[in-house]
N, C-alpha and C positions, 0 to 999 in steps of 0.2 A: 628213749632215745639208746641207741647200740652203744653200749661201754665195751668198749673190748680192755683186758687185763692181761700185762705183762706179769708174772709173776706165779707166786704160789697159791695155790685151794685158802688159806688163811687170808692172804689179799683178795682172794675173791669173794670171800663171806665177810669181810669187814664192809667192802666195796657195794655185800646185799642189804645187809646192816643199818650203811649210810645211807646208802641213796633210793632203797626200799624198792618194794618188786615190779613194779610200773614200769622196768625199765625192760631190754635185751642184752643181758650176761655171755659172753664169752671169753673164755680163757684161749691166749696165744703165744706161739715162740717168742723171741725175742728178732729173731732172723723173720718173719713172716710180719712183722710189726706195720714196716711199711708196704702190703700187699690190699689193703683194706681203701678203696677209695670210696668208698662209699660218702658218700657228704651228708654231715651233720653224725657222722663217729664219732665218739668220744675214748683216748686211751688213755686210760692210766698203765702206764710204764714202772713198774715196781724196781727193776732189774738196773734200768736205763744204765745196758751194756752195748746196742747196737743202735746207738741214737740215730747215728748216719741213714738207716733207713727209712726215717721221715724227713726223703728231699722231695717228694711231692707234696706240692699244693693240696690243702681242701683238709685235711687233718686236724684236730686238735688234740694236743698230746699233755698231758699231765706227765711231766719228767721226776722220781727219787732223785731230789738233788738235795736230801737231809746230809749228806757228811763232805759238800762238794757246795762248788755253788753254778743256778741254771749257766751265768757266764762263760762258766771254765766247762760245765761240761759240753755243751753245743760248739763252744769254741774250734774252729776251724773244721766241721762238719756240714755237706752241703745241706742242708737244711730250708726243707720250705710250706712246712708245717707251721700254723701255730701254735710255740711251745709254753707252757707253764711251768714250772717248778712246785713239789710240795713235798710235804714230807711225809715217806711211805715207809718211816719204821710202825710196828708193828703201835697198835691203840691211838696212830695221831693224824690216821682219817680220818675216823667215826668219832671226831667231835663235835661243837657246837658251828663252831665256825672254820672255815677250810682254808687254811695259811698259802697264800700263790706266792712266789714270785714271779717276774716278768722281765723280758731284756730292756722293752720301752713301752711306754702309756701307749702305743698304739692300739697292742689290743684289750685296752677297760674294754671294751663297748660288748666284744663276742668273751669276754670273760661272765659281762655281766648277764648275757642272752644264757649262756652254756651251765652258771650257776642257778639262772633260774629256772631254768627245764629242770636241772638236779632238786630243784627246791633247798640247795643250803644256804645260808649265808657264807660271807667270803670275806677276806681280808688283805689287802694284798701289802706285803712285810719287802723291806729290801732285801736283796739279794744277798747274805750273807750268810755264812758257813750255820748250819744250825740253826737257823732261820727265828723265832723268839721264843714260841711256847717249847720245842724241844730242847733248848738253849738253859731256858729256866727250870725246867725238868732235871736235865743232866744232871745242873751244880745242884739243885736238891737232893738229887741221891747222893752224889759225889759228896755233902756234906755229912749224909749219912753216914755212911762210910765210914767217914773222920770221928763222927760222934760213938761210934765201934770201938775203932782204933783208941780212942779215949775212955772206956767206959763210963762212956755216960751213962747207956741202958741199954737193951737188948733191943733184939730187930723187933719183935713184937710190940714192946713197947709205945720204939721212936713210929711205927707204924701206925699204933692206935692214935699216939698223941697228935699227927699231921691229922688223917682223920676227924676229930672228933675238934682240935684246936684251929684247923683252916679249913674242913669242909672239904677237902679234895677226894675224889675220890677212891683210890688207893695210896695206902702210905708207900714212902721209898723207895722201902724194899717191894713191896709186891710190883711195885712199878718195874722195876728192876728185872725183877722176874717175868712180866707182858709183853717187858719193849726188847730183853732180852742183855744180858749184861754185858755180855760183847759187845752191844749195837751201841749202847751209854758207853761205854770207854772209848770206842774208833769214834764217837760223835763228839767226846769232850778232847780228844787228842788232836781232832782235823782245826776244831775249836783254838786252842790251846797251840797248834803250828800257824795257823791264820793270823791270830791277833798278836802272839810273843804275850799274855797277858797271863799273869803269875794268881791270875785269882781262878784258870779252869786246868791248876794243876791235880793230878789224877791223885788220887788215895792211893798210897801200895796195894791195901787189902783188897779195892774195885779190882784194882790192876792186876791183881795175881788172881783172882778169881776169875776175869774174864780173860785171861790167858794159860788157866790151867787146862 
């Protein structure tokens, strides 16, 4: 399968780690993403800045909608391609299950076929800001920052406790570093703005570190 990547070298590396070497990978610029009419091509657009370029039919496009919704991202755009939302924040693509959002139930069979060729399990989740896993991990990281403010334990001890106690691959501060603390902050802010829920109140030390 031809996999076109709109993003960084790190995004390309994560795609290759996730889907393996049995595909043809190509990096493209956002403005050029609509110039590849080859049937069967799949685009993973980590930037999702020029979504209007996907106006022609035949493309299958995964748009990074981690800090918004797929509906908002595509609203008012003349999109003819089949589009899905995914979380393109660092570490979230290369997971066992690919979380995906859709605009309707119609492309379900297309998604099944594509994910079969990509040899990945997938789960369709509700089109909400932060999806499911990113929200959960973001909140865990946020609570860890609150724990630091409360002098509960050190960062190193919290990371170790979470890995040993929950069998997580990373501790919350390790995860924050891999995802990028600014990404965590922007994700939580977007969820808080969308929901108005006080559960997503951002810890002041996380905010300070993100905006430093």
